[in-house]
N, CA, C and O atoms as a Tinker XYZ file with bonds, in Angstrom:
   464  protein
     1  N    189.877000   72.462000  155.311000    73     2
     2  CA   189.935000   72.032000  156.565000    64     1     3
     3  C    190.807000   72.605000  157.564000    63     2     4     5
     4  O    191.927000   72.872000  157.129000    81     3
     5  N    190.618000   72.850000  158.698000    73     3     6
     6  CA   191.353000   73.543000  159.531000    64     5     7
     7  C    191.715000   72.858000  160.786000    63     6     8     9
     8  O    190.939000   72.811000  161.741000    81     7
     9  N    193.051000   72.255000  160.790000    73     7    10
    10  CA   193.392000   71.251000  161.815000    64     9    11
    11  C    194.372000   72.033000  162.700000    63    10    12    13
    12  O    195.067000   72.935000  162.233000    81    11
    13  N    194.408000   71.696000  163.879000    73    11    14
    14  CA   195.009000   72.430000  165.176000    64    13    15
    15  C    195.564000   71.309000  166.068000    63    14    16    17
    16  O    195.038000   70.233000  166.351000    81    15
    17  N    196.923000   71.889000  166.499000    73    15    18
    18  CA   197.983000   70.844000  167.048000    64    17    19
    19  C    197.498000   71.151000  168.654000    63    18    20    21
    20  O    196.698000   72.076000  168.799000    81    19
    21  N    197.902000   70.494000  169.731000    73    19    22
    22  CA   197.668000   70.757000  171.222000    64    21    23
    23  C    198.313000   72.318000  171.166000    63    22    24    25
    24  O    199.335000   72.665000  170.573000    81    23
    25  N    197.387000   73.157000  171.978000    73    23    26
    26  CA   197.679000   74.298000  172.034000    64    25    27
    27  C    197.767000   75.325000  170.786000    63    26    28    29
    28  O    198.711000   75.548000  170.028000    81    27
    29  N    196.384000   75.909000  170.831000    73    27    30
    30  CA   196.002000   76.496000  169.635000    64    29    31
    31  C    196.511000   77.615000  169.526000    63    30    32    33
    32  O    196.577000   77.916000  168.334000    81    31
    33  N    196.927000   78.427000  170.216000    73    31    34
    34  CA   197.416000   79.845000  170.089000    64    33    35
    35  C    199.082000   80.019000  169.549000    63    34    36    37
    36  O    199.991000   79.225000  169.793000    81    35
    37  N    199.157000   81.016000  168.925000    73    35    38
    38  CA   200.485000   81.108000  168.374000    64    37    39
    39  C    201.707000   81.050000  169.402000    63    38    40    41
    40  O    202.738000   80.523000  168.984000    81    39
    41  N    201.687000   81.483000  170.551000    73    39    42
    42  CA   202.943000   81.157000  171.744000    64    41    43
    43  C    202.850000   79.864000  171.855000    63    42    44    45
    44  O    203.895000   79.221000  171.756000    81    43
    45  N    201.621000   79.176000  172.081000    73    43    46
    46  CA   202.109000   77.516000  172.147000    64    45    47
    47  C    202.452000   76.952000  170.969000    63    46    48    49
    48  O    202.968000   75.840000  171.075000    81    47
    49  N    202.338000   77.326000  170.024000    73    47    50
    50  CA   202.826000   76.927000  168.523000    64    49    51
    51  C    204.292000   77.173000  168.295000    63    50    52    53
    52  O    205.059000   76.378000  167.752000    81    51
    53  N    204.616000   78.434000  168.799000    73    51    54
    54  CA   206.102000   78.865000  168.710000    64    53    55
    55  C    207.050000   77.712000  169.646000    63    54    56    57
    56  O    208.062000   77.075000  169.354000    81    55
    57  N    206.133000   77.781000  171.016000    73    55    58
    58  CA   206.930000   76.752000  171.906000    64    57    59
    59  C    207.027000   75.472000  171.405000    63    58    60    61
    60  O    208.114000   74.902000  171.502000    81    59
    61  N    205.955000   74.828000  170.809000    73    59    62
    62  CA   205.872000   73.573000  170.078000    64    61    63
    63  C    206.940000   73.540000  169.050000    63    62    64    65
    64  O    207.532000   72.465000  168.964000    81    63
    65  N    207.286000   74.429000  168.305000    73    63    66
    66  CA   208.035000   74.139000  167.241000    64    65    67
    67  C    209.524000   74.157000  167.895000    63    66    68    69
    68  O    210.326000   73.278000  167.581000    81    67
    69  N    209.892000   75.250000  168.870000    73    67    70
    70  CA   211.171000   75.159000  169.501000    64    69    71
    71  C    211.429000   73.691000  169.645000    63    70    72    73
    72  O    212.271000   73.166000  168.917000    81    71
    73  N    210.713000   72.935000  170.603000    73    71    74
    74  CA   210.762000   71.663000  171.362000    64    73    75
    75  C    210.681000   70.538000  170.260000    63    74    76    77
    76  O    211.201000   69.439000  170.451000    81    75
    77  N    209.986000   70.866000  169.056000    73    75    78
    78  CA   210.024000   69.638000  168.155000    64    77    79
    79  C    211.226000   69.664000  167.458000    63    78    80    81
    80  O    211.700000   68.576000  167.133000    81    79
    81  N    211.887000   70.808000  167.126000    73    79    82
    82  CA   213.551000   71.089000  166.629000    64    81    83
    83  C    214.425000   70.614000  167.724000    63    82    84    85
    84  O    215.579000   71.036000  167.657000    81    83
    85  N    214.180000   69.934000  168.590000    73    83    86
    86  CA   215.258000   69.602000  169.607000    64    85    87
    87  C    215.681000   70.413000  170.649000    63    86    88    89
    88  O    216.561000   69.984000  171.395000    81    87
    89  N    215.259000   71.387000  170.806000    73    87    90
    90  CA   215.518000   72.357000  171.682000    64    89    91
    91  C    214.710000   72.608000  172.979000    63    90    92    93
    92  O    214.133000   73.662000  173.246000    81    91
    93  N    214.749000   71.475000  173.761000    73    91    94
    94  CA   213.847000   71.520000  174.764000    64    93    95
    95  C    214.493000   70.951000  176.354000    63    94    96    97
    96  O    213.935000   70.370000  177.286000    81    95
    97  N    215.742000   71.363000  176.178000    73    95    98
    98  CA   216.421000   70.796000  177.280000    64    97    99
    99  C    216.808000   72.412000  177.988000    63    98   100   101
   100  O    216.368000   73.503000  177.627000    81    99
   101  N    217.575000   72.170000  178.868000    73    99   102
   102  CA   218.072000   73.399000  179.931000    64   101   103
   103  C    218.841000   74.208000  178.891000    63   102   104   105
   104  O    219.651000   73.774000  178.073000    81   103
   105  N    218.370000   75.670000  179.104000    73   103   106
   106  CA   219.193000   76.351000  178.107000    64   105   107
   107  C    219.069000   76.413000  176.816000    63   106   108   109
   108  O    219.602000   77.339000  176.204000    81   107
   109  N    218.406000   75.523000  176.222000    73   107   110
   110  CA   218.022000   75.604000  174.941000    64   109   111
   111  C    217.061000   76.653000  174.332000    63   110   112   113
   112  O    216.951000   76.965000  173.146000    81   111
   113  N    216.403000   77.120000  175.388000    73   111   114
   114  CA   215.309000   78.458000  174.581000    64   113   115
   115  C    216.441000   79.597000  174.282000    63   114   116   117
   116  O    216.224000   80.493000  173.466000    81   115
   117  N    217.571000   79.499000  174.951000    73   115   118
   118  CA   218.475000   80.661000  174.672000    64   117   119
   119  C    219.222000   80.290000  173.155000    63   118   120   121
   120  O    219.526000   81.060000  172.244000    81   119
   121  N    219.379000   78.889000  173.258000    73   119   122
   122  CA   220.167000   78.454000  171.610000    64   121   123
   123  C    219.103000   78.573000  170.704000    63   122   124   125
   124  O    219.483000   78.944000  169.594000    81   123
   125  N    217.741000   78.356000  170.820000    73   123   126
   126  CA   216.835000   78.624000  170.205000    64   125   127
   127  C    216.652000   79.937000  169.394000    63   126   128   129
   128  O    216.480000   79.993000  168.176000    81   127
   129  N    216.716000   80.990000  170.260000    73   127   130
   130  CA   216.723000   82.303000  170.135000    64   129   131
   131  C    217.910000   82.634000  169.458000    63   130   132   133
   132  O    217.655000   83.255000  168.426000    81   131
   133  N    219.238000   82.435000  169.668000    73   131   134
   134  CA   220.332000   82.699000  169.267000    64   133   135
   135  C    220.356000   82.297000  167.589000    63   134   136   137
   136  O    221.082000   82.969000  166.856000    81   135
   137  N    219.592000   81.253000  167.053000    73   135   138
   138  CA   219.444000   80.560000  166.214000    64   137   139
   139  C    218.709000   81.378000  165.151000    63   138   140   141
   140  O    218.912000   81.319000  163.938000    81   139
   141  N    217.822000   82.152000  165.792000    73   139   142
   142  CA   216.468000   83.058000  164.994000    64   141   143
   143  C    217.488000   84.622000  165.380000    63   142   144   145
   144  O    216.965000   85.704000  165.114000    81   143
   145  N    218.508000   84.600000  165.823000    73   143   146
   146  CA   219.029000   85.599000  165.979000    64   145   147
   147  C    218.289000   87.191000  166.754000    63   146   148   149
   148  O    218.261000   88.355000  166.354000    81   147
   149  N    217.693000   86.425000  168.174000    73   147   150
   150  CA   216.942000   87.182000  168.680000    64   149   151
   151  C    217.339000   87.021000  170.195000    63   150   152   153
   152  O    217.812000   85.945000  170.560000    81   151
   153  N    217.190000   87.900000  170.960000    73   151   154
   154  CA   217.665000   87.858000  172.427000    64   153   155
   155  C    216.640000   86.834000  172.929000    63   154   156   157
   156  O    215.555000   86.749000  172.353000    81   155
   157  N    217.000000   85.892000  174.196000    73   155   158
   158  CA   216.388000   84.833000  174.709000    64   157   159
   159  C    214.993000   85.645000  175.319000    63   158   160   161
   160  O    213.887000   85.188000  175.031000    81   159
   161  N    215.098000   86.732000  176.079000    73   159   162
   162  CA   213.981000   87.471000  176.475000    64   161   163
   163  C    212.677000   87.626000  175.608000    63   162   164   165
   164  O    211.540000   87.456000  176.049000    81   163
   165  N    212.999000   87.976000  174.293000    73   163   166
   166  CA   212.100000   88.175000  173.181000    64   165   167
   167  C    211.705000   87.115000  173.180000    63   166   168   169
   168  O    210.540000   87.058000  173.573000    81   167
   169  N    212.238000   85.970000  172.848000    73   167   170
   170  CA   211.750000   84.625000  172.574000    64   169   171
   171  C    210.615000   84.236000  173.617000    63   170   172   173
   172  O    209.429000   83.953000  173.449000    81   171
   173  N    211.269000   84.310000  174.553000    73   171   174
   174  CA   210.551000   83.627000  175.934000    64   173   175
   175  C    209.066000   84.637000  176.257000    63   174   176   177
   176  O    208.088000   84.113000  176.791000    81   175
   177  N    209.068000   86.231000  175.827000    73   175   178
   178  CA   207.950000   86.678000  175.725000    64   177   179
   179  C    206.966000   85.987000  174.956000    63   178   180   181
   180  O    205.839000   85.828000  175.424000    81   179
   181  N    207.328000   85.483000  173.624000    73   179   182
   182  CA   206.422000   85.153000  172.841000    64   181   183
   183  C    205.972000   83.920000  173.295000    63   182   184   185
   184  O    204.758000   83.740000  173.195000    81   183
   185  N    206.683000   82.970000  173.799000    73   183   186
   186  CA   206.319000   81.586000  174.450000    64   185   187
   187  C    205.548000   81.936000  175.291000    63   186   188   189
   188  O    204.529000   81.266000  175.119000    81   187
   189  N    205.377000   82.844000  176.418000    73   187   190
   190  CA   204.760000   83.243000  177.297000    64   189   191
   191  C    203.250000   84.077000  176.877000    63   190   192   193
   192  O    202.479000   84.301000  177.811000    81   191
   193  N    202.917000   84.454000  175.696000    73   191   194
   194  CA   201.781000   84.852000  175.337000    64   193   195
   195  C    202.021000   86.034000  174.584000    63   194   196   197
   196  O    201.056000   86.429000  173.929000    81   195
   197  N    203.265000   86.819000  174.504000    73   195   198
   198  CA   203.285000   87.986000  173.395000    64   197   199
   199  C    202.914000   87.822000  172.265000    63   198   200   201
   200  O    203.109000   86.698000  171.804000    81   199
   201  N    202.347000   88.694000  171.518000    73   199   202
   202  CA   201.969000   88.372000  170.127000    64   201   203
   203  C    203.188000   88.193000  169.313000    63   202   204   205
   204  O    204.252000   88.798000  169.451000    81   203
   205  N    202.862000   87.182000  168.351000    73   203   206
   206  CA   204.063000   87.045000  167.536000    64   205   207
   207  C    203.937000   87.814000  166.238000    63   206   208   209
   208  O    203.003000   87.828000  165.436000    81   207
   209  N    205.348000   88.586000  166.217000    73   207   210
   210  CA   205.241000   89.865000  165.223000    64   209   211
   211  C    205.365000   89.089000  163.885000    63   210   212   213
   212  O    205.725000   87.912000  163.831000    81   211
   213  N    205.016000   89.894000  162.743000    73   211   214
   214  CA   205.226000   89.386000  161.361000    64   213   215
   215  C    206.949000   89.084000  161.340000    63   214   216   217
   216  O    207.441000   87.991000  161.059000    81   215
   217  N    207.615000   90.147000  161.653000    73   215   218
   218  CA   208.964000   90.038000  161.821000    64   217   219
   219  C    209.816000   88.521000  162.283000    63   218   220   221
   220  O    210.700000   87.914000  161.680000    81   219
   221  N    209.198000   88.252000  163.480000    73   219   222
   222  CA   209.411000   87.010000  164.001000    64   221   223
   223  C    209.179000   85.794000  163.232000    63   222   224   225
   224  O    210.080000   85.002000  162.954000    81   223
   225  N    207.849000   85.643000  162.860000    73   223   226
   226  CA   207.376000   84.944000  161.813000    64   225   227
   227  C    208.220000   84.638000  160.921000    63   226   228   229
   228  O    208.560000   83.464000  160.769000    81   227
   229  N    208.687000   85.586000  160.204000    73   227   230
   230  CA   209.553000   85.509000  158.790000    64   229   231
   231  C    210.732000   85.065000  159.170000    63   230   232   233
   232  O    211.275000   84.187000  158.499000    81   231
   233  N    211.362000   85.596000  160.343000    73   231   234
   234  CA   212.416000   84.737000  160.715000    64   233   235
   235  C    212.494000   83.243000  160.851000    63   234   236   237
   236  O    213.439000   82.509000  160.559000    81   235
   237  N    211.269000   82.919000  161.373000    73   235   238
   238  CA   211.068000   81.535000  161.694000    64   237   239
   239  C    211.083000   80.902000  160.437000    63   238   240   241
   240  O    211.980000   80.130000  160.097000    81   239
   241  N    210.064000   81.220000  159.696000    73   239   242
   242  CA   209.897000   80.485000  158.218000    64   241   243
   243  C    211.077000   80.580000  157.597000    63   242   244   245
   244  O    211.337000   79.522000  157.024000    81   243
   245  N    211.908000   81.403000  157.466000    73   243   246
   246  CA   213.332000   81.462000  156.675000    64   245   247
   247  C    214.013000   80.569000  157.183000    63   246   248   249
   248  O    214.683000   79.868000  156.425000    81   247
   249  N    214.053000   80.284000  158.870000    73   247   250
   250  CA   215.037000   79.251000  159.223000    64   249   251
   251  C    214.658000   78.116000  159.058000    63   250   252   253
   252  O    215.560000   77.348000  158.722000    81   251
   253  N    213.401000   77.566000  159.185000    73   251   254
   254  CA   212.634000   76.335000  159.202000    64   253   255
   255  C    211.623000   76.245000  157.860000    63   254   256   257
   256  O    210.400000   76.129000  157.945000    81   255
   257  N    212.307000   76.315000  156.732000    73   255   258
   258  CA   211.392000   76.242000  155.557000    64   257   259
   259  C    210.051000   75.222000  155.582000    63   258   260   261
   260  O    209.108000   75.281000  154.793000    81   259
   261  N    210.206000   74.315000  156.642000    73   259   262
   262  CA   208.920000   73.674000  156.438000    64   261   263
   263  C    207.565000   73.893000  157.349000    63   262   264   265
   264  O    206.581000   73.175000  157.531000    81   263
   265  N    207.912000   75.106000  157.811000    73   263   266
   266  CA   206.844000   75.816000  158.642000    64   265   267
   267  C    206.294000   76.674000  157.638000    63   266   268   269
   268  O    206.899000   77.195000  156.702000    81   267
   269  N    205.126000   76.762000  157.922000    73   267   270
   270  CA   204.319000   77.974000  157.074000    64   269   271
   271  C    203.665000   79.270000  158.291000    63   270   272   273
   272  O    203.457000   79.019000  159.478000    81   271
   273  N    203.495000   80.263000  157.810000    73   271   274
   274  CA   202.896000   81.471000  158.424000    64   273   275
   275  C    201.234000   80.937000  158.722000    63   274   276   277
   276  O    200.725000   81.226000  159.805000    81   275
   277  N    200.649000   80.351000  157.955000    73   275   278
   278  CA   199.483000   79.727000  158.184000    64   277   279
   279  C    199.217000   78.845000  159.369000    63   278   280   281
   280  O    198.143000   78.818000  159.969000    81   279
   281  N    200.486000   77.980000  159.722000    73   279   282
   282  CA   200.579000   77.311000  160.742000    64   281   283
   283  C    200.806000   78.159000  162.100000    63   282   284   285
   284  O    200.232000   77.979000  163.174000    81   283
   285  N    201.838000   79.181000  161.770000    73   283   286
   286  CA   202.376000   80.042000  163.097000    64   285   287
   287  C    201.128000   80.748000  163.616000    63   286   288   289
   288  O    200.867000   80.701000  164.818000    81   287
   289  N    200.386000   81.370000  162.798000    73   287   290
   290  CA   199.319000   82.256000  163.059000    64   289   291
   291  C    197.844000   81.849000  163.452000    63   290   292   293
   292  O    197.091000   82.321000  164.303000    81   291
   293  N    197.677000   80.780000  162.519000    73   291   294
   294  CA   196.487000   80.105000  162.403000    64   293   295
   295  C    196.225000   78.722000  162.850000    63   294   296   297
   296  O    195.098000   78.444000  163.262000    81   295
   297  N    197.186000   77.801000  162.809000    73   295   298
   298  CA   197.653000   76.768000  163.289000    64   297   299
   299  C    197.072000   75.659000  162.084000    63   298   300   301
   300  O    196.781000   74.513000  162.426000    81   299
   301  N    196.947000   76.055000  160.818000    73   299   302
   302  CA   196.388000   75.482000  159.489000    64   301   303
   303  C    197.834000   74.618000  159.244000    63   302   304   305
   304  O    198.949000   75.130000  159.340000    81   303
   305  N    197.575000   73.246000  158.919000    73   303   306
   306  CA   198.477000   72.271000  158.729000    64   305   307
   307  C    198.757000   72.030000  157.416000    63   306   308   309
   308  O    199.781000   71.405000  157.138000    81   307
   309  N    197.872000   72.498000  156.389000    73   307   310
   310  CA   197.552000   72.091000  155.253000    64   309   311
   311  C    199.284000   72.386000  154.464000    63   310   312   313
   312  O    199.748000   71.371000  153.945000    81   311
   313  N    199.902000   73.274000  154.403000    73   311   314
   314  CA   201.211000   73.890000  153.906000    64   313   315
   315  C    202.152000   73.337000  154.422000    63   314   316   317
   316  O    203.197000   73.642000  153.847000    81   315
   317  N    202.348000   72.359000  155.607000    73   315   318
   318  CA   203.442000   72.039000  156.055000    64   317   319
   319  C    204.171000   71.139000  155.454000    63   318   320   321
   320  O    203.501000   70.419000  154.714000    81   319
   321  N    205.508000   70.855000  155.493000    73   319   322
   322  CA   205.984000   69.668000  154.726000    64   321   323
   323  C    205.435000   68.681000  155.563000    63   322   324   325
   324  O    204.914000   68.848000  156.666000    81   323
   325  N    205.611000   67.553000  154.888000    73   323   326
   326  CA   205.259000   66.274000  155.730000    64   325   327
   327  C    206.058000   65.934000  156.874000    63   326   328   329
   328  O    205.488000   65.731000  157.946000    81   327
   329  N    207.372000   65.842000  156.775000    73   327   330
   330  CA   208.427000   65.887000  157.634000    64   329   331
   331  C    208.088000   66.674000  158.597000    63   330   332   333
   332  O    207.961000   66.301000  159.763000    81   331
   333  N    207.870000   68.129000  158.083000    73   331   334
   334  CA   207.468000   68.937000  159.717000    64   333   335
   335  C    206.355000   68.845000  160.313000    63   334   336   337
   336  O    206.283000   69.040000  161.526000    81   335
   337  N    205.147000   68.491000  159.468000    73   335   338
   338  CA   203.922000   68.245000  160.125000    64   337   339
   339  C    203.855000   67.099000  161.061000    63   338   340   341
   340  O    203.000000   66.965000  161.937000    81   339
   341  N    205.067000   66.082000  160.741000    73   339   342
   342  CA   205.069000   64.941000  161.383000    64   341   343
   343  C    205.519000   65.180000  162.695000    63   342   344   345
   344  O    205.034000   64.786000  163.756000    81   343
   345  N    206.910000   66.159000  162.396000    73   343   346
   346  CA   207.610000   66.647000  163.877000    64   345   347
   347  C    206.822000   67.201000  164.785000    63   346   348   349
   348  O    206.747000   66.866000  165.967000    81   347
   349  N    206.093000   68.246000  164.127000    73   347   350
   350  CA   205.133000   69.002000  165.212000    64   349   351
   351  C    204.054000   68.378000  165.714000    63   350   352   353
   352  O    203.423000   68.837000  166.665000    81   351
   353  N    203.749000   67.254000  165.101000    73   351   354
   354  CA   202.392000   66.463000  165.472000    64   353   355
   355  C    202.703000   65.728000  166.592000    63   354   356   357
   356  O    201.942000   65.763000  167.559000    81   355
   357  N    204.046000   64.847000  166.612000    73   355   358
   358  CA   204.470000   64.498000  167.980000    64   357   359
   359  C    204.642000   64.974000  169.227000    63   358   360   361
   360  O    205.470000   65.863000  169.427000    81   359
   361  N    203.902000   64.462000  170.217000    73   359   362
   362  CA   204.156000   65.104000  171.619000    64   361   363
   363  C    205.623000   65.211000  171.955000    63   362   364   365
   364  O    206.448000   64.329000  171.717000    81   363
   365  N    205.890000   66.441000  172.565000    73   363   366
   366  CA   207.252000   66.664000  173.162000    64   365   367
   367  C    207.200000   66.514000  174.654000    63   366   368   369
   368  O    206.209000   66.077000  175.240000    81   367
   369  N    208.293000   66.889000  175.237000    73   367   370
   370  CA   208.742000   66.521000  176.853000    64   369   371
   371  C    208.200000   67.860000  177.197000    63   370   372   373
   372  O    208.413000   68.081000  178.390000    81   371
   373  N    207.528000   68.921000  176.559000    73   371   374
   374  CA   207.261000   70.168000  177.080000    64   373   375
   375  C    206.012000   70.054000  178.002000    63   374   376   377
   376  O    205.185000   69.175000  177.757000    81   375
   377  N    205.861000   70.794000  178.916000    73   375   378
   378  CA   204.789000   70.814000  179.917000    64   377   379
   379  C    203.248000   70.954000  179.348000    63   378   380   381
   380  O    202.288000   70.263000  179.690000    81   379
   381  N    203.266000   72.083000  178.341000    73   379   382
   382  CA   201.770000   72.587000  177.989000    64   381   383
   383  C    201.634000   72.686000  176.360000    63   382   384   385
   384  O    200.811000   73.358000  175.738000    81   383
   385  N    202.562000   71.917000  175.885000    73   383   386
   386  CA   202.920000   72.230000  174.387000    64   385   387
   387  C    202.660000   70.957000  173.494000    63   386   388   389
   388  O    202.462000   70.987000  172.279000    81   387
   389  N    202.689000   69.931000  174.221000    73   387   390
   390  CA   202.521000   68.601000  173.668000    64   389   391
   391  C    202.261000   67.291000  174.027000    63   390   392   393
   392  O    201.384000   66.614000  173.492000    81   391
   393  N    203.134000   66.831000  175.091000    73   391   394
   394  CA   202.937000   65.621000  175.765000    64   393   395
   395  C    204.257000   64.871000  176.238000    63   394   396   397
   396  O    205.201000   65.522000  176.685000    81   395
   397  N    204.293000   63.747000  176.149000    73   395   398
   398  CA   205.644000   63.156000  176.523000    64   397   399
   399  C    206.229000   62.168000  175.665000    63   398   400   401
   400  O    206.470000   61.044000  176.105000    81   399
   401  N    206.447000   62.445000  174.630000    73   399   402
   402  CA   207.346000   61.921000  173.620000    64   401   403
   403  C    208.513000   62.439000  173.074000    63   402   404   405
   404  O    208.902000   63.531000  173.491000    81   403
   405  N    209.237000   61.764000  172.088000    73   403   406
   406  CA   210.503000   62.354000  171.879000    64   405   407
   407  C    210.657000   63.522000  170.720000    63   406   408   409
   408  O    209.937000   63.603000  169.724000    81   407
   409  N    211.651000   64.332000  171.028000    73   407   410
   410  CA   211.830000   65.643000  169.839000    64   409   411
   411  C    212.174000   64.929000  168.493000    63   410   412   413
   412  O    212.177000   63.716000  168.286000    81   411
   413  N    212.469000   65.963000  167.602000    73   411   414
   414  CA   212.597000   65.364000  166.358000    64   413   415
   415  C    214.592000   65.132000  166.573000    63   414   416   417
   416  O    215.428000   65.717000  167.262000    81   415
   417  N    214.641000   64.287000  165.841000    73   415   418
   418  CA   216.221000   63.887000  165.925000    64   417   419
   419  C    217.268000   64.758000  165.362000    63   418   420   421
   420  O    217.044000   65.321000  164.290000    81   419
   421  N    218.469000   64.938000  166.019000    73   419   422
   422  CA   219.150000   65.876000  165.616000    64   421   423
   423  C    219.550000   65.942000  164.150000    63   422   424   425
   424  O    219.751000   66.981000  163.521000    81   423
   425  N    219.660000   64.429000  163.584000    73   423   426
   426  CA   219.884000   64.636000  161.940000    64   425   427
   427  C    218.631000   65.111000  161.332000    63   426   428   429
   428  O    218.775000   65.709000  160.266000    81   427
   429  N    217.394000   64.969000  161.793000    73   427   430
   430  CA   216.193000   66.048000  161.097000    64   429   431
   431  C    216.415000   67.673000  161.192000    63   430   432   433
   432  O    216.112000   68.446000  160.284000    81   431
   433  N    217.014000   68.070000  162.486000    73   431   434
   434  CA   217.327000   69.333000  162.731000    64   433   435
   435  C    218.368000   69.816000  161.559000    63   434   436   437
   436  O    218.388000   70.920000  161.014000    81   435
   437  N    219.191000   68.738000  161.328000    73   435   438
   438  CA   220.524000   69.266000  160.449000    64   437   439
   439  C    219.586000   69.410000  159.127000    63   438   440   441
   440  O    219.601000   70.511000  158.577000    81   439
   441  N    218.844000   68.476000  158.625000    73   439   442
   442  CA   218.197000   68.530000  157.235000    64   441   443
   443  C    217.498000   69.988000  157.182000    63   442   444   445
   444  O    217.668000   70.717000  156.204000    81   443
   445  N    216.596000   70.425000  158.433000    73   443   446
   446  CA   216.085000   71.377000  158.237000    64   445   447
   447  C    216.812000   72.993000  158.131000    63   446   448   449
   448  O    216.413000   74.019000  157.580000    81   447
   449  N    217.755000   72.758000  158.735000    73   447   450
   450  CA   218.675000   73.887000  158.822000    64   449   451
   451  C    219.405000   73.881000  157.553000    63   450   452   453
   452  O    219.748000   74.986000  157.131000    81   451
   453  N    219.748000   72.700000  156.769000    73   451   454
   454  CA   220.619000   72.870000  155.457000    64   453   455
   455  C    219.920000   73.579000  154.615000    63   454   456   457
   456  O    220.551000   74.346000  153.887000    81   455
   457  N    218.353000   73.509000  154.483000    73   455   458
   458  CA   217.489000   73.868000  153.471000    64   457   459
   459  C    217.349000   75.427000  153.586000    63   458   460   461
   460  O    216.528000   75.901000  152.800000    81   459
   461  N    217.948000   76.262000  154.359000    73   459   462
   462  CA   217.839000   77.328000  154.828000    64   461   463
   463  C    218.719000   78.167000  153.814000    63   462   464
   464  O    218.857000   79.380000  153.973000    81   463
């Protein structure tokens, strides 16, 4: 079964992940890029449609263990942890990446970060 979240391409999923992890305010794209160890411009390019490199995808799955390469590249949800699937399926405050709900709590973000 192949299920997809709102926005079926990798750039929208990358943005969805950032917002679901609570990085959806002013300046949070910069903070998220720093968390991944890349420059904001590089992350911005991905969110704007640049191809998601294997290297960047590996950075993401290492930082957020509940995320899978299948979800990042193909939108397949089967391997996501229950908590991550729930977080990514909830609409966010982003323009085209989700909708109008709340992002993951800071407690959930701390739980994901502690797993790395």
